[in-house]
Each structure stands twice: as C-alpha cells, then as structure tokens.
C-alpha positions in Angstrom: -3.2 -14.6 48.0 -2.5 -10.8 46.9 -2.1 -9.6 50.4 0.6 -11.6 50.5 1.8 -11.7 46.9 2.3 -7.8 46.3 4.3 -7.4 49.4 6.4 -10.4 48.4 6.9 -8.8 44.8 7.4 -5.3 46.0 10.3 -6.5 48.6 12.0 -8.6 45.5 11.9 -5.6 43.1 13.3 -3.1 45.7 16.0 -5.6 46.7 17.1 -6.1 43.2 17.1 -2.3 42.2 19.2 -2.1 45.7 21.6 -5.0 44.6 22.0 -3.3 41.3 22.3 0.2 42.7 19.1 1.5 40.5 17.7 4.8 41.7 13.8 3.3 42.1 12.1 6.8 41.9 13.3 8.2 39.0 12.9 4.7 36.9 9.2 4.4 38.6 8.7 8.4 37.0 10.3 7.4 33.7 7.9 4.2 33.8 4.9 6.4 34.6 5.2 9.0 32.2 5.7 6.2 29.3 2.5 4.7 30.7 0.5 7.9 30.8 1.7 8.6 26.9 0.8 5.4 25.8 -2.6 5.9 27.3 -2.9 9.5 25.5 -1.7 7.8 22.3 -4.5 4.9 22.4 -7.1 6.8 23.7 -8.6 8.3 20.5 -8.7 4.5 19.0 -10.3 3.3 21.9 -13.0 6.2 21.8 -13.8 5.6 18.1 -13.9 1.9 18.8 -16.2 1.8 21.8 -18.5 4.7 20.0 -18.9 2.4 16.7 -19.7 -0.8 18.8 -22.3 1.3 20.9 -23.6 2.7 17.8 -24.1 -0.9 16.2 -25.4 -2.5 19.2 -27.9 0.5 19.7 -29.0 0.8 16.0 -30.0 -3.4 16.3 -27.5 -3.7 13.6 -25.5 -6.7 15.5 -29.0 -8.4 16.4 -30.0 -8.4 12.6 -26.7 -9.5 11.3 -26.8 -12.3 13.6 -30.5 -13.2 12.6 -28.9 -13.2 9.1 -26.3 -15.3 9.9 -27.8 -17.5 12.3 -28.5 -20.5 10.0 -25.0 -20.8 8.5 -23.8 -20.8 12.1 -26.6 -23.7 13.2 -24.8 -25.6 10.7 -21.5 -25.3 12.9 -23.5 -26.3 15.9 -23.4 -22.7 17.3 -27.3 -22.0 18.6 -29.2 -19.3 16.9 -29.3 -17.2 20.4 -25.5 -16.9 20.2 -25.1 -15.4 16.7 -24.9 -12.1 17.5 -22.5 -12.8 20.4 -20.2 -14.2 17.3 -20.3 -10.6 15.6 -20.0 -8.7 19.1 -17.3 -10.5 20.7 -14.3 -9.8 18.7 -15.4 -6.0 18.7 -16.0 -5.5 22.5 -15.4 -7.6 25.5 -17.8 -5.9 27.6 -20.4 -5.9 25.0 -19.8 -9.7 24.6 -20.2 -10.4 28.3 -23.4 -8.0 28.3 -24.9 -9.9 25.7 -23.9 -13.4 27.2 -25.3 -11.9 30.4 -28.3 -11.5 28.2 -28.5 -15.2 26.5 -28.2 -16.9 30.1 -31.0 -14.5 31.4 -33.4 -15.7 28.6 -32.1 -19.0 27.8 -30.9 -20.2 31.2 -27.6 -20.9 32.3 -27.8 -24.5 32.2 -29.3 -24.0 28.6 -27.3 -25.4 25.5 -27.3 -21.7 24.3 -26.2 -20.5 27.9 -23.2 -22.8 28.3 -22.1 -22.3 24.7 -22.1 -18.8 25.5 -20.2 -19.1 28.6 -17.4 -20.9 26.8 -17.8 -18.6 23.8 -16.7 -15.7 25.8 -13.9 -17.6 27.8 -12.2 -19.0 24.6 -12.3 -16.0 22.1 -10.6 -12.5 22.4 -11.8 -9.0 21.4 -9.3 -9.3 18.3 -10.6 -6.3 16.5 -10.2 -4.1 19.2 -6.6 -5.7 20.4 -5.3 -4.9 17.0 -6.9 -1.6 16.2 -5.2 -0.7 19.7 -1.7 -2.3 19.1 -1.6 -0.6 15.5 -2.9 2.4 16.6 -0.1 2.8 18.9 2.5 1.5 16.5 1.0 4.1 13.8 1.1 0.5 11.7 -1.2 1.5 8.5 -1.4 -2.1 6.9 -2.6 -4.9 9.3 -1.8 -7.5 6.3 -3.1 -10.9 7.8 -3.4 -9.9 11.4 -7.4 -9.3 11.0 -8.2 -12.3 8.8 -5.9 -14.7 11.2 -7.5 -13.3 14.2 -11.1 -13.4 12.8 -10.4 -17.0 11.8 -9.2 -18.0 15.2 -12.4 -16.3 16.9 -14.5 -18.5 14.7 -12.5 -21.5 15.4 -12.9 -20.6 19.0 -16.5 -20.4 18.6 -17.3 -23.5 16.7 -15.0 -25.3 19.0 -16.9 -23.9 22.2 -20.2 -25.6 20.8 -18.2 -28.6 19.8 -17.1 -29.0 23.5 -20.3 -28.1 25.1 -22.1 -30.7 22.9 -19.7 -33.5 23.7 -19.8 -32.8 27.4 -23.3 -33.0 27.3 
C-alpha cells in the first residue's frame, strides 16, 4: 500500500505547489529547519524523562509500587501482574511494551493478564511523556488540569481494558 500511497501523495503535493506557484525547495528547507529546531528544543526533556524512567525501572520502584497498588487495582478487575504496567505506561511507551511482553511471556498470551496487558497497551497513552514534551516545547510552566485529566483518562482506559477482556471472555 505504501508503495503506491507515497508516490501519489508526493505527486498531489507537487501538482498543488505548481498550480499555486509555490517554490518547493525553499519551502521544504524552511520545514526541515523548523523540524530540526523543534527536535533540538525538546531533546533535553526527552533525555530527562527517558533517564528517569530507566532509573525507576532499574531501581525496582515501579515493581514495588505496582505490588503496593495491586490490591486496590484488583478491585477494579486489573490483574496483579498488570499493576506495574498501570504505573509505567503513562511514563514510557517502550517501557510499557517491554513490561507487556514480560507479562505475556510469564503469564501467557491467552491468559487473562496477557489479554488485559495487550488491551491496556493499545487503549492508553504515554500521557506524562506527551504532556512534558508539548509543555517543554511551548515553554509552559503550569499544566493546570492537563496532568490529572490525562492520568484519569489512562486509569479509565486501564479499567475498561480489564472490563472488556472479562466481558469478551
């Protein structure tokens, strides 16, 4: 599909640029320059968050906090094996995927925990990571209700993931 889609998309953009008499090369270079400036601007935030996630995971804090929250999460239908995933997924997508893979390897892909982990990974966002990147880029100092709302949405996604897996059997 991409073998056809990308050339067609490039042809449409080029035709539109010709029709509107847009000089493509300077416009492309301005876009590249803006993209590089954005990437350089958010790089420190990305490095800080990835370092913090790596430290939390390596220290065992995520696992300990997951075990502490497990009884509370079990009441919502989230299995004990997925408790650490609830804490890690809002921080790191790759960390969440690694933990989800670990859950599926130890519990089994078709197990309740494996299916809940799979739905959790697809139904939630790396909220804190995304908010910190956007706020860092825009130089916002106060996130106001963004973080509590995002975390509430993630929790709703996690609980609904468990409910869906239970409902589907």
